[in-house]
LUMFIDREN-332792 format. One record per residue (C-alpha): x, y, z. Coordinates in nm, 2 decimals, padded with zeros to 4 digits, always signed. Each point is the difference from the previous one (the first is absolute). Layout:
// residues N
{{X,Y,Z}}
...
END
This chain:
// residues 375
{{-03.06,+09.77,+06.05}}
{{+00.15,+00.34,-00.03}}
{{+00.07,+00.16,+00.33}}
{{-00.04,+00.37,+00.03}}
{{+00.27,+00.16,+00.21}}
{{-00.08,+00.29,+00.20}}
{{+00.23,+00.31,+00.02}}
{{+00.09,-00.09,+00.36}}
{{+00.11,-00.34,-00.11}}
{{+00.23,+00.15,-00.26}}
{{+00.14,+00.24,+00.26}}
{{+00.07,-00.28,+00.24}}
{{+00.18,-00.19,-00.27}}
{{+00.22,+00.30,-00.08}}
{{+00.08,+00.05,+00.36}}
{{+00.09,-00.38,+00.03}}
{{+00.24,+00.03,-00.30}}
{{+00.17,+00.30,+00.16}}
{{+00.03,-00.18,+00.33}}
{{+00.17,-00.30,-00.17}}
{{+00.24,+00.23,-00.19}}
{{+00.09,+00.19,+00.32}}
{{+00.05,-00.32,+00.18}}
{{+00.23,-00.13,-00.27}}
{{+00.21,+00.32,+00.00}}
{{+00.02,+00.03,+00.39}}
{{+00.17,-00.20,+00.27}}
{{+00.04,-00.37,-00.07}}
{{-00.03,-00.07,+00.37}}
{{-00.26,-00.27,+00.07}}
{{-00.15,+00.23,+00.26}}
{{-00.18,+00.19,-00.28}}
{{+00.09,+00.35,+00.14}}
{{+00.06,+00.26,-00.27}}
{{+00.34,+00.17,-00.04}}
{{+00.05,+00.34,+00.15}}
{{+00.00,+00.28,-00.26}}
{{+00.34,+00.11,-00.13}}
{{+00.14,+00.33,+00.15}}
{{-00.07,+00.31,-00.20}}
{{+00.28,+00.10,-00.24}}
{{+00.23,+00.28,+00.11}}
{{-00.13,+00.34,-00.04}}
{{+00.33,+00.13,-00.16}}
{{-00.07,+00.08,-00.36}}
{{+00.35,-00.12,-00.11}}
{{+00.20,-00.30,+00.12}}
{{+00.32,+00.11,+00.17}}
{{+00.31,-00.10,-00.20}}
{{+00.25,-00.21,+00.19}}
{{+00.32,+00.18,+00.10}}
{{+00.27,-00.08,-00.25}}
{{+00.28,-00.23,+00.12}}
{{+00.31,+00.21,+00.02}}
{{+00.26,-00.10,-00.25}}
{{+00.32,-00.11,+00.16}}
{{+00.29,+00.23,-00.06}}
{{+00.22,-00.10,-00.29}}
{{+00.26,-00.25,+00.11}}
{{+00.33,+00.16,+00.04}}
{{+00.30,-00.20,-00.10}}
{{+00.23,-00.10,+00.29}}
{{+00.34,+00.16,-00.04}}
{{+00.25,-00.24,-00.14}}
{{+00.23,-00.11,+00.28}}
{{+00.35,+00.15,-00.02}}
{{+00.24,-00.28,-00.02}}
{{+00.26,+00.00,+00.28}}
{{+00.35,+00.04,-00.15}}
{{+00.18,-00.33,-00.01}}
{{+00.29,+00.03,+00.26}}
{{+00.33,-00.02,-00.17}}
{{+00.20,-00.29,+00.12}}
{{+00.30,+00.09,+00.23}}
{{+00.32,+00.03,-00.19}}
{{+00.17,-00.34,-00.02}}
{{+00.27,-00.04,+00.25}}
{{+00.31,-00.18,-00.11}}
{{+00.01,-00.35,+00.15}}
{{+00.29,-00.03,+00.24}}
{{+00.31,-00.15,-00.15}}
{{+00.01,-00.37,+00.08}}
{{+00.28,-00.09,+00.23}}
{{+00.31,-00.14,-00.16}}
{{+00.18,-00.26,+00.20}}
{{+00.37,-00.05,+00.02}}
{{-00.06,-00.37,+00.04}}
{{+00.31,-00.19,-00.14}}
{{+00.22,+00.31,+00.01}}
{{+00.36,-00.11,+00.07}}
{{+00.28,+00.22,+00.13}}
{{+00.35,-00.09,-00.12}}
{{+00.32,+00.19,-00.03}}
{{-00.11,+00.20,-00.31}}
{{-00.36,+00.08,+00.11}}
{{-00.05,+00.38,+00.04}}
{{-00.27,+00.22,+00.15}}
{{-00.11,+00.07,-00.36}}
{{-00.06,-00.37,-00.06}}
{{-00.22,-00.01,+00.30}}
{{-00.20,+00.31,-00.10}}
{{-00.06,-00.15,-00.35}}
{{-00.17,-00.29,+00.17}}
{{-00.25,+00.19,+00.22}}
{{-00.31,+00.20,-00.10}}
{{+00.02,+00.34,-00.16}}
{{-00.15,+00.16,+00.31}}
{{+00.26,-00.15,+00.23}}
{{+00.29,+00.09,-00.24}}
{{-00.13,+00.36,-00.03}}
{{-00.04,+00.02,+00.37}}
{{+00.37,-00.08,+00.05}}
{{+00.09,+00.26,-00.25}}
{{-00.21,+00.26,+00.18}}
{{+00.15,-00.09,+00.34}}
{{+00.35,+00.11,-00.09}}
{{+00.17,+00.26,-00.21}}
{{+00.14,-00.08,-00.34}}
{{+00.35,-00.07,+00.11}}
{{-00.12,-00.24,+00.27}}
{{-00.23,-00.17,-00.25}}
{{+00.28,-00.06,-00.24}}
{{+00.21,-00.14,+00.28}}
{{-00.28,-00.25,+00.09}}
{{-00.04,-00.10,-00.37}}
{{+00.37,-00.07,-00.05}}
{{+00.10,-00.15,+00.34}}
{{+00.04,-00.38,+00.03}}
{{-00.24,-00.12,+00.27}}
{{+00.25,-00.23,+00.16}}
{{+00.22,+00.30,+00.07}}
{{-00.26,+00.27,+00.10}}
{{-00.34,-00.16,+00.00}}
{{-00.02,+00.01,+00.38}}
{{+00.14,+00.35,+00.02}}
{{-00.26,+00.25,+00.13}}
{{+00.04,+00.22,-00.31}}
{{-00.15,-00.28,-00.20}}
{{-00.20,-00.20,+00.26}}
{{-00.20,+00.30,+00.13}}
{{-00.16,+00.10,-00.34}}
{{-00.06,-00.37,-00.08}}
{{-00.17,-00.05,+00.34}}
{{-00.21,+00.31,-00.06}}
{{-00.12,-00.10,-00.34}}
{{+00.01,-00.37,-00.05}}
{{-00.29,-00.22,+00.11}}
{{+00.08,-00.21,+00.31}}
{{+00.02,-00.31,-00.22}}
{{+00.24,+00.16,-00.24}}
{{+00.22,+00.14,+00.27}}
{{+00.03,-00.34,+00.16}}
{{+00.11,-00.15,-00.34}}
{{+00.25,+00.28,-00.04}}
{{+00.14,-00.01,+00.35}}
{{+00.02,-00.38,+00.02}}
{{+00.17,+00.00,-00.34}}
{{+00.27,+00.23,+00.13}}
{{+00.03,-00.21,+00.32}}
{{+00.03,-00.33,-00.20}}
{{+00.26,+00.14,-00.23}}
{{+00.21,+00.13,+00.29}}
{{-00.04,-00.31,+00.21}}
{{+00.10,-00.23,-00.28}}
{{-00.34,-00.16,-00.06}}
{{+00.03,-00.06,-00.38}}
{{-00.23,-00.29,-00.07}}
{{-00.36,+00.06,-00.10}}
{{-00.12,-00.21,+00.29}}
{{+00.19,+00.21,+00.25}}
{{-00.11,+00.33,-00.15}}
{{-00.37,-00.11,-00.01}}
{{+00.02,-00.12,+00.36}}
{{+00.14,+00.33,+00.12}}
{{-00.27,+00.19,-00.19}}
{{-00.27,-00.21,+00.16}}
{{+00.16,+00.06,+00.34}}
{{+00.00,+00.37,-00.07}}
{{-00.37,-00.01,-00.09}}
{{-00.08,-00.18,+00.32}}
{{+00.19,+00.27,+00.20}}
{{+00.01,+00.31,-00.22}}
{{+00.09,+00.22,+00.30}}
{{+00.35,-00.17,+00.00}}
{{+00.06,+00.14,-00.35}}
{{-00.07,+00.35,+00.11}}
{{+00.20,-00.04,+00.32}}
{{+00.30,-00.15,-00.19}}
{{+00.01,+00.29,-00.24}}
{{-00.07,+00.25,+00.28}}
{{-00.29,+00.17,-00.17}}
{{-00.37,+00.08,+00.07}}
{{-00.25,-00.21,-00.18}}
{{-00.35,-00.15,-00.01}}
{{+00.09,-00.25,+00.27}}
{{+00.13,+00.07,+00.35}}
{{+00.36,+00.12,+00.01}}
{{+00.09,-00.18,+00.31}}
{{+00.06,-00.37,+00.03}}
{{-00.07,-00.19,+00.32}}
{{+00.33,-00.15,+00.11}}
{{-00.19,-00.31,+00.11}}
{{-00.10,-00.05,-00.37}}
{{+00.37,-00.02,-00.08}}
{{+00.04,-00.35,+00.15}}
{{-00.23,-00.18,-00.25}}
{{+00.09,+00.25,-00.27}}
{{+00.37,-00.07,+00.01}}
{{-00.06,-00.38,-00.03}}
{{-00.24,+00.06,-00.29}}
{{+00.25,+00.24,-00.16}}
{{+00.29,-00.25,+00.01}}
{{-00.24,-00.27,-00.11}}
{{-00.05,+00.17,-00.33}}
{{+00.37,-00.06,-00.10}}
{{+00.14,-00.30,-00.17}}
{{+00.29,-00.19,+00.15}}
{{+00.26,+00.19,-00.21}}
{{-00.17,+00.33,+00.07}}
{{+00.00,-00.07,+00.38}}
{{+00.38,-00.06,-00.01}}
{{+00.05,+00.33,-00.17}}
{{-00.24,+00.18,+00.24}}
{{+00.17,-00.15,+00.30}}
{{+00.35,+00.10,-00.11}}
{{-00.12,+00.35,-00.09}}
{{-00.17,+00.02,+00.34}}
{{+00.32,-00.09,+00.18}}
{{+00.21,+00.24,-00.21}}
{{-00.26,+00.28,+00.07}}
{{+00.02,-00.06,+00.38}}
{{+00.38,-00.01,-00.01}}
{{+00.01,+00.33,-00.19}}
{{-00.26,+00.18,+00.20}}
{{+00.06,-00.14,+00.34}}
{{+00.37,-00.11,+00.01}}
{{+00.14,-00.18,+00.29}}
{{+00.33,+00.15,+00.13}}
{{+00.30,-00.18,+00.14}}
{{-00.09,+00.14,+00.34}}
{{-00.35,-00.16,-00.03}}
{{+00.16,-00.32,-00.09}}
{{+00.24,+00.01,+00.30}}
{{-00.29,+00.09,+00.23}}
{{-00.19,-00.30,-00.12}}
{{+00.28,-00.24,+00.08}}
{{+00.02,-00.17,+00.33}}
{{+00.33,-00.03,+00.19}}
{{+00.04,-00.36,-00.11}}
{{-00.02,+00.10,-00.37}}
{{+00.24,+00.29,+00.04}}
{{+00.25,-00.23,+00.18}}
{{-00.03,-00.26,-00.28}}
{{+00.10,+00.26,-00.25}}
{{+00.29,+00.13,+00.21}}
{{+00.13,-00.35,+00.05}}
{{-00.03,-00.10,-00.37}}
{{+00.14,+00.33,-00.14}}
{{+00.27,+00.04,+00.27}}
{{-00.06,+00.37,+00.05}}
{{-00.09,+00.22,+00.30}}
{{-00.35,+00.12,+00.05}}
{{+00.06,+00.36,-00.10}}
{{+00.15,-00.11,-00.34}}
{{-00.29,-00.24,-00.06}}
{{-00.25,+00.28,+00.06}}
{{+00.18,+00.23,-00.24}}
{{+00.00,-00.28,-00.26}}
{{-00.37,-00.06,+00.03}}
{{-00.09,+00.37,-00.01}}
{{+00.22,+00.06,-00.30}}
{{-00.14,-00.30,-00.19}}
{{-00.36,+00.11,+00.05}}
{{+00.09,+00.36,-00.09}}
{{+00.14,-00.13,-00.33}}
{{-00.31,-00.21,-00.06}}
{{+00.16,-00.33,+00.06}}
{{+00.04,-00.22,+00.30}}
{{+00.31,-00.22,+00.02}}
{{-00.14,-00.14,+00.32}}
{{-00.27,-00.18,-00.20}}
{{+00.27,-00.16,-00.22}}
{{+00.23,-00.07,+00.29}}
{{-00.01,-00.25,+00.29}}
{{-00.33,-00.17,+00.06}}
{{-00.07,+00.17,+00.32}}
{{-00.35,+00.15,-00.05}}
{{-00.28,-00.17,+00.18}}
{{-00.37,+00.02,-00.07}}
{{-00.06,+00.22,+00.30}}
{{+00.23,+00.26,-00.14}}
{{-00.17,+00.01,-00.34}}
{{-00.35,+00.01,+00.18}}
{{+00.12,+00.30,+00.19}}
{{+00.11,+00.17,-00.32}}
{{-00.36,-00.06,-00.13}}
{{-00.13,+00.18,+00.31}}
{{+00.24,+00.29,-00.06}}
{{-00.10,+00.02,-00.36}}
{{-00.37,+00.00,+00.08}}
{{+00.05,+00.27,+00.26}}
{{+00.16,+00.22,-00.26}}
{{-00.28,-00.05,-00.24}}
{{-00.29,+00.04,+00.25}}
{{+00.16,+00.27,+00.21}}
{{-00.10,-00.15,+00.32}}
{{-00.06,-00.36,+00.08}}
{{-00.20,-00.13,+00.29}}
{{+00.16,-00.26,+00.23}}
{{-00.26,-00.26,-00.11}}
{{+00.08,+00.06,-00.36}}
{{+00.38,-00.03,+00.06}}
{{-00.04,-00.32,+00.19}}
{{-00.22,-00.14,-00.28}}
{{+00.26,+00.09,-00.26}}
{{+00.28,-00.17,+00.20}}
{{-00.21,-00.32,+00.03}}
{{-00.08,+00.01,-00.37}}
{{+00.37,+00.04,-00.09}}
{{+00.10,-00.29,+00.21}}
{{-00.29,-00.22,-00.14}}
{{+00.09,+00.09,-00.37}}
{{+00.38,+00.04,-00.01}}
{{+00.00,-00.08,-00.38}}
{{-00.21,+00.31,-00.06}}
{{+00.25,+00.21,+00.20}}
{{+00.29,-00.15,-00.20}}
{{-00.18,+00.10,-00.31}}
{{-00.04,+00.36,+00.12}}
{{+00.35,+00.01,+00.13}}
{{+00.19,-00.14,-00.30}}
{{-00.18,+00.16,-00.29}}
{{-00.08,-00.10,-00.35}}
{{-00.15,-00.31,-00.15}}
{{+00.27,-00.23,-00.12}}
{{-00.13,-00.26,-00.25}}
{{+00.32,-00.21,+00.05}}
{{-00.10,-00.07,+00.36}}
{{-00.38,-00.04,-00.02}}
{{-00.29,+00.00,-00.24}}
{{-00.25,+00.28,-00.02}}
{{-00.25,-00.22,+00.17}}
{{+00.23,-00.06,+00.29}}
{{+00.08,+00.37,+00.03}}
{{-00.38,+00.08,+00.01}}
{{-00.06,-00.28,+00.25}}
{{+00.25,+00.18,+00.24}}
{{-00.11,+00.35,-00.08}}
{{-00.38,-00.03,+00.03}}
{{-00.01,-00.10,+00.36}}
{{+00.17,+00.33,+00.06}}
{{-00.34,+00.16,-00.04}}
{{-00.07,-00.12,+00.35}}
{{+00.21,+00.29,+00.13}}
{{-00.30,+00.22,-00.06}}
{{-00.20,-00.18,+00.26}}
{{+00.24,+00.12,+00.26}}
{{-00.08,+00.36,-00.05}}
{{-00.28,+00.19,+00.18}}
{{-00.26,+00.18,-00.22}}
{{+00.17,+00.34,+00.04}}
{{+00.34,-00.15,-00.09}}
{{-00.13,-00.15,-00.32}}
{{+00.00,+00.34,-00.16}}
{{+00.36,-00.04,-00.10}}
{{-00.10,-00.31,-00.21}}
{{-00.23,+00.22,-00.20}}
{{+00.28,+00.25,-00.05}}
{{+00.24,-00.28,-00.09}}
{{-00.23,-00.13,-00.27}}
{{-00.07,+00.34,-00.14}}
{{+00.37,+00.08,-00.02}}
{{+00.07,-00.32,-00.18}}
{{-00.27,+00.01,-00.26}}
{{-00.01,+00.36,-00.09}}
END
């Protein structure tokens, strides 16, 4: 059956379709409310153009860093000349100052030349050290310019040569002794140096023993004889000294044995000593130990200048205890026909005990005695 739709029915259908479309295009919310209308478009007739982003200024290149100048290295300084040691240098009768300067560093040799004038320098170069090595004209520039070690080798070389130490063992021993007490080298030569120029007299006691200990038996014989000769030459005993040392018993013995009056005997003794001989020592056997010990005291007083009572008593006691040593001093040189070198040394070496009798201030003469002998 065909249904006839009325105009109102068609209008209702159209409205229904619009409603469905509107619902589909609106809010999806299940509440069914319709979406609010969109805001009206802006009234401006033209859209405003966005402000252009300013272009960054063109990049400027950073200035290239100026390189700092490379510092120039400091001028090379010449390395100091290595020291030249005189180790093994030997002084003999022919050794000159020039030989010594050939063995040291150029700086030391040039210094010596600069210290003196040309004439003095030529004298140093040509002088035999055994003759003038300890003279201030040579020793002073050497002390000023040589290293302490080289000055010790030089000075002990001169000392060894003059004291009669000719073996390598003796020379090396003296050099080592000088190294242990370098001030003695400067004191002995009377010059200023790196070490102290004074030597404690108390140090002389062990030093003397060590000094003598460096010599061989034969060298000790020679040194002892030279020491006695040196003492006799520098500190002679007069006939009057000899007479003063005698007791009355000794004098009466001579008078009886020689059959002469006292005045004549005294003239004989003084004349003999003035001539450098003593007939009394070859005459009657009247001397006793006490007399010789008293002569030792007189001799020591001459060398020291003033001797304390304690020192004098000690020397008298020493002389009485070691009469063989006093005989050795009184009667001179070594005689190989009467004793061996070993026997001579066995008698002479205890004589070092006389140094124990002296006070510290009195020991200064020993230093002077050694210096006189070895320079």
